[in-house]
C-alpha positions, 0 to 999 in steps of 0.5 A, spaced: 674 426 081 673 421 086 679 419 092 679 413 096 684 411 102 685 404 103 688 401 110 689 394 110 689 390 116 696 389 119 695 384 124 690 380 127 683 380 123 680 381 116 679 388 113 672 391 112 671 397 107 668 403 110 666 410 107 667 417 109 664 423 105 668 429 105 663 434 108 666 440 103 664 436 097 659 431 098 657 430 091 663 429 087 669 427 092 668 420 095 674 418 100 674 411 103 678 408 108 679 400 109 680 399 117 681 393 121 675 389 123 679 388 130 684 391 134 691 390 131 695 386 136 703 387 136 708 384 141 711 389 146 717 392 143 715 389 136 714 393 130 709 393 124 708 397 118 701 397 115 700 398 108 696 404 106 694 406 099 690 411 096 685 409 090 682 413 085 676 408 084 679 402 083 686 405 081 692 406 086 694 413 086 701 414 085 704 419 089 699 420 094 702 422 101 699 420 108 701 422 115 701 418 121 700 420 128 700 416 135 694 418 139 698 416 145 706 416 144 707 412 151 703 406 148 706 406 141 710 411 136 709 411 128 714 414 123 713 417 117 713 411 113 707 408 117 712 403 121 709 402 128 713 400 134 709 398 141 712 400 147 706 398 152 701 393 153 695 397 152 691 400 147 692 406 143 690 409 136 693 411 130 691 417 126 691 417 118 691 423 114 691 424 107 696 430 105 695 432 098 687 432 096 683 436 091 683 444 092 678 446 097 677 439 100 678 438 107 683 432 108 680 426 110 682 423 117 681 416 120 684 412 125 684 405 128 686 401 134 693 398 136 694 394 142 700 392 145 700 384 147 705 379 150 710 376 145 712 370 149 710 366 155 716 364 160 715 358 165 721 357 170 719 349 169 714 346 164 711 342 169 710 341 177 708 335 181 703 336 187 704 331 193 697 331 196 690 331 194 687 338 195 694 341 194 693 347 190 698 351 185 697 358 182 701 359 175 706 365 175 709 365 168 714 370 166 711 375 160 716 377 155 716 382 150 719 381 143 726 382 145 725 377 150 725 382 156 720 381 162 715 386 163 715 391 168 711 389 175 705 393 174 705 390 167 706 383 169 700 384 174 696 386 169 697 381 164 696 376 170 689 378 171 687 376 164 691 369 164 687 364 162 688 357 165 684 351 162 685 343 163 687 341 156 687 333 157 682 328 158 685 326 165 682 327 172 688 329 176 687 336 177 681 342 176 682 349 175 677 354 179 675 361 176 681 364 179 686 360 175 688 356 182 689 349 180 687 343 185 689 336 186 684 331 185 687 324 184 693 321 182 695 322 175 697 327 170 694 333 166 696 338 161 694 345 162 693 350 156 695 357 159 693 363 155 694 371 155 693 375 149 695 371 143 700 367 147 699 360 148 703 355 152 702 348 155 704 346 163 704 339 165 701 338 172 702 331 176 699 329 182 704 324 185 701 323 193 707 323 197 706 319 204 707 322 210 705 317 215 704 309 214 699 305 219 700 297 219 695 292 221 694 288 225 699 292 230 702 285 233 702 278 232 705 272 236 706 266 231 705 259 235 708 255 229 713 255 224 711 256 217 705 260 220 703 266 215 700 272 217 698 278 211 699 285 214 697 291 210 699 298 210 695 304 209 699 310 207 697 317 207 699 324 204 700 330 208 693 332 207 691 326 210 688 323 204 689 315 203 694 313 197 691 308 193 695 302 191 701 305 195 708 302 193 710 299 200 717 296 201 716 291 207 722 289 211 724 285 217 729 286 222 730 279 223 728 275 217 731 269 220 725 269 225 720 272 221 720 273 214 716 278 210 715 278 202 713 284 198 706 283 199 706 284 206 705 276 208 710 274 214 712 267 215 714 264 222 721 262 221 724 260 228 723 262 235 724 269 237 722 276 236 722 281 230 720 288 227 716 288 221 717 295 217 713 298 212 716 304 208 714 309 203 717 315 201 720 318 207 714 315 212 715 308 215 711 304 221 713 298 225 710 293 228 713 287 233 712 280 232 714 274 235 715 266 234 713 262 240 712 255 238 706 251 242 707 244 242 700 241 239 702 234 236 706 228 236 709 224 231 714 218 231 721 221 228 724 214 228 719 208 227 719 202 231 722 196 226 722 189 226 725 185 232 726 179 236 721 177 241 724 179 248 730 184 244 730 191 244 727 194 238 733 198 235 734 203 233 731 207 239 724 209 237 723 217 238 717 221 239 717 228 236 713 234 239 711 239 234 707 245 233 700 245 230 704 245 223 708 239 224 715 243 226 719 240 232 718 244 238 726 244 240 724 247 247 718 242 249 719 237 255 713 234 254 712 227 258 710 222 253 708 215 254 708 209 249 703 203 249 702 197 244 697 196 239 695 191 234 698 184 233 696 177 235 694 179 242 696 177 249 703 181 248 707 185 253 711 191 251 717 192 256 722 197 257 721 204 260 714 206 257 714 213 259 719 219 258 720 226 258 722 229 251 729 232 251 729 238 246 722 236 243 724 229 242 722 223 247 727 217 246 725 210 248 731 205 247 729 199 251 722 197 248 721 190 247 715 185 245 715 178 248 710 175 243 712 173 236 707 176 231 705 181 225 701 188 225 704 191 231 704 198 232 705 203 238 701 209 240 704 215 243 700 219 248 701 225 252 696 230 256 693 235 252 695 232 245 692 227 240 695 220 240 700 218 235 700 211 232 706 208 229 707 204 223 706 197 223 712 192 225 713 185 226 716 181 232 720 174 230 721 168 235 728 167 238 732 161 237 729 154 239 730 152 247 725 147 249 719 143 246 712 144 249 706 139 248 700 143 244 696 137 243 696 132 249 695 125 249 688 123 251 685 116 254 685 111 249 683 103 249 689 099 248 692 097 242 688 103 239 691 109 235 691 115 240 687 121 237 687 126 236 694 126 234 699 128 239 703 135 237 709 138 240 712 145 238 719 148 239 719 154 242 724 160 244 725 162 251 719 166 251 714 161 249 714 163 242 713 157 236 720 157 232 717 156 225 724 156 223 725 149 227 725 143 222 729 138 227 727 131 229 723 130 235 723 123 239 717 121 243 717 115 248 713 113 254 715 117 261 711 113 266 705 108 266 704 101 266 710 097 267 712 093 260 708 097 256 710 098 249 709 105 245 708 103 238 707 108 231 712 113 228 716 115 234 721 120 231 718 125 226 721 132 223 718 138 225 714 142 220 715 150 221 716 148 228 711 143 229 712 135 230 705 131 229 705 124 232 699 121 228 699 113 229 701 112 236 698 106 240 700 103 247 699 095 248 697 095 256 692 098 260 693 103 265 691 110 268 698 114 270 701 114 263 705 120 261 709 121 254 716 125 254 719 128 247 726 130 246 730 134 240 737 135 240 739 141 244 732 143 246 729 142 253 725 136 253 717 136 255 713 131 259 705 130 257 700 130 262 697 124 265 692 120 261 689 113 261 690 107 256 683 103 257 680 096 255 675 096 250 669 092 253 662 093 249 659 094 243 653 099 244 648 101 239 648 109 238 643 110 232 638 104 233 634 101 228 627 104 226 620 101 223 621 099 216 618 095 211 620 088 209 626 088 204 627 095 205 634 098 207 633 101 214 634 108 215 637 112 218 643 107 217 644 103 224 651 105 228 654 101 233 660 104 237 666 101 241 666 103 248 671 103 253 670 101 261 669 109 262 663 109 257 667 113 252 667 111 245 674 108 243 676 112 237 682 109 236 680 102 236 680 098 229 677 092 227 670 090 225 663 089 227 657 084 225 650 084 225 644 079 226 637 078 228 637 077 236 635 070 236 627 069 239 625 076 236 621 078 231 618 073 226 621 066 226 624 064 219 626 072 218 633 073 215 638 080 215 640 082 208 645 087 206 652 088 208 652 085 215 659 086 217 663 093 216 670 096 219 670 100 225 672 107 223 674 112 229 670 107 234 664 107 230 661 101 225 656 104 220 651 099 217 647 103 211 644 098 207 641 092 211 634 090 211 629 084 214 625 079 210 619 078 214 614 083 217 613 082 224 614 086 231 619 086 237 625 085 232 632 086 236 639 086 232 645 083 236 652 086 234 658 082 235 666 082 235 668 077 230 675 077 234 671 076 240 674 081 244 668 086 245 662 084 249 656 083 244 651 089 244 643 088 243 639 094 240 632 096 242 626 093 239 623 095 232 618 093 227 618 091 220 611 092 216 
């Protein structure tokens, strides 16, 4: 007959069949115990009942009695039914003995270990936050038995010594050293796996640096222009002195109407004055003092000059604004500003108060005027230490017509000849500007000269754009002290300069005949002029001139062909197609006046080939 006791695994681990031979009958009786492969683990204050059976071969033996005994009742107890109750977190053995066995055999006895373990981990909080790089944390969880009661201090200390803490997540916020101490490495969050015995728990650790100090750079700033900006930066440190990456700084200004600051730390000058900028994070803050004091740097025309009448004040008043480097008015400036005239037709004069001190940053020029009509004028403002400022262009128009003025004076002219160039008169305002709007009639007459002389031609002409032109005037009597006078309704009259009326006296060859083949037009064309008694060409003389071969010169019987009589134009008669019929030397031509007013004139000698 063969006896076998089977002891299955009752907690963790598998079962292995172990054989035990009874020494009283090693050849016929064989009893085997099935023991746990690993130590049986049972929560403290918990119970477990191993299922134990006795086998005969492979058949369970009904009615076999087993006796259980605890090797250490301080650690665990066991009743007759084999139910184990664990009392402490230690290891003790359970002895199993077969009560009924074959006659004469010693009852088989075996044992297996049972370990009391922690039933549950308890955390006061399931997470913690470290506020500085380098901060450390040691976990102290509560160790509970199966009833939820905490372990005694000594047992808790023993459990703590075997506590395992590991980083379970893939983050890099913390590390755990060999003693289980947690170290803050960087901003972030990690999950830790906490294990003791067969109990596991999770604990979340976050690293959220908390600032204990802030430092702003730059430490001060004085703005010199409204609208000027400056970027400030702030460095935040935690309690360990580590720099906080990308800190969420809150920026503010104690006087946003003087210096405003945005969320990125960019400060903008708004008005003159002082303010403090504040960078705050958590309970830490830093301040720097900033100020705005505009520095005058530029000038510009606030009110540009506008078109005006010559001699009249430019209105509205011209203003020059003193500004900072960004063009904002400096209301505290009292800069001494001068203005001058530029552009225009030239020769104009700017009158009025040409230099003034700015009041509240603005220099006002209320009495500026320009004396000469024209367009393209501009003003240039200047001040010591400032770049010049140039205004927009403007125009000056003439005032009302008040007088007449000769612009082309009468010149010496033969009697009964047209005065050339034509006499011209303009209407002017009080400052001598031509009044182009004047279209009235202008009348001319002899103011002085030879008694009984008559002025002929068109003696009254309408002005065009302020200009009256007399193109056909002539006087019938010679004299040396002639003056002409002009008048127009409502305007002051004007008298010309002295001029003379002369007597045309002689014909003079001004372009002589040259050697030319017979029957060929003499070239260049021959020209004969009318000269007065002063040796001047009488450009206003009208009439004609005739040419002939001077008797006694050249070859006898020769004739002068072509147009031998031509009209005088501007005091000169031009013969472009005359020719001589016979060759010969020492020819001369004679110019005559068909009206017998002018003395004849002879040419120089020339040859005909």
